[in-house]
VOGU-3710 file (C-alpha; in Angstrom, 3 decimals, decimal comma):
1> mktgkilagi> 0,024/0,068/0,112  1,528/3,451/-0,891  2,124/5,831/1,654  -0,457/8,423/0,249  -3,225/6,139/0,714  -2,339/5,343/4,238  -2,246/8,922/4,971  -5,403/9,834/3,016  -7,061/6,809/5,386  -5,746/8,218/8,551
11> lsgaavgaia> -6,663/11,608/8,000  -10,230/10,403/6,729  -10,389/8,339/9,838  -9,302/11,487/11,831  -12,042/13,735/10,303  -15,062/11,164/10,785  -13,712/10,520/14,317  -13,682/14,049/14,843  -17,363/14,752/13,768  -18,642/11,640/15,373
21> allfapkkgs> -17,389/13,040/18,711  -18,935/16,265/17,659  -22,397/14,687/16,982  -22,391/12,465/20,203  -21,278/15,369/22,626  -23,949/16,359/24,938  -24,692/19,834/23,691  -27,191/21,449/21,913  -27,587/21,170/17,922  -27,199/24,925/17,654
31> etrkdiadrg> -23,710/24,469/19,547  -22,638/21,565/17,595  -23,620/22,771/14,203  -21,590/25,628/15,380  -18,537/23,964/16,358  -18,540/21,883/13,250  -18,680/24,919/11,169  -15,854/26,491/13,007  -13,784/23,566/12,385  -14,474/23,398/9,039
41> neylygaksk> -13,432/26,888/8,516  -10,275/26,062/10,607  -9,278/23,213/8,080  -10,455/25,361/5,166  -7,817/27,850/6,196  -5,081/25,665/6,929  -5,548/24,092/3,281  -5,860/27,145/1,877  -2,461/28,362/3,470  -0,901/25,547/2,924
51> yndlsdnlsh> -2,128/25,455/-0,865  -0,856/29,329/-0,803  2,587/28,180/0,225  2,903/25,371/-2,198  1,825/27,458/-5,076  4,494/30,310/-3,822  7,143/27,564/-3,625  6,621/26,111/-6,956  6,389/29,656/-8,649  10,157/30,602/-7,311
61> rydsvksklk> 11,266/27,222/-8,267  9,982/27,638/-11,654  11,292/31,075/-12,172  14,871/29,648/-10,741  14,889/26,708/-13,407  13,708/29,070/-15,964  16,313/31,647/-15,184  19,090/29,077/-15,444  17,823/27,413/-18,579  17,559/30,703/-20,144
71> gkqekleaem> 21,325/31,121/-19,391  22,236/28,122/-20,649  20,189/28,888/-23,606  22,367/31,985/-24,360  25,460/30,312/-23,788  24,857/27,616/-26,098  23,523/30,158/-28,991  26,879/31,935/-28,243  28,783/28,823/-28,816  26,815/27,917/-32,031
81> ngddkiiy> 27,219/31,351/-33,737  31,119/31,160/-32,755  31,096/34,180/-30,466  34,614/34,770/-29,062  33,374/36,297/-25,805  31,720/33,392/-23,528  31,316/34,107/-20,055  31,273/31,145/-17,764
//
């Protein structure tokens, strides 16, 4: 079994357990619904934050790789054109 599937199973089980605990807690329905909504918002905020961090990280890596490749492309073009002033 792959690690991703195991992790997904653990997270799903934790979410189901948390919801079940809230539903069976001795609170009024309105309080329980508010708690579920609050926790859902917390998880949503956390997921959005992680997504934004990942997106920023990938964007920076993409720009870095693109810049390095552009430099290598320019060197190769200079070599192919026979330019004597190639900077290494």
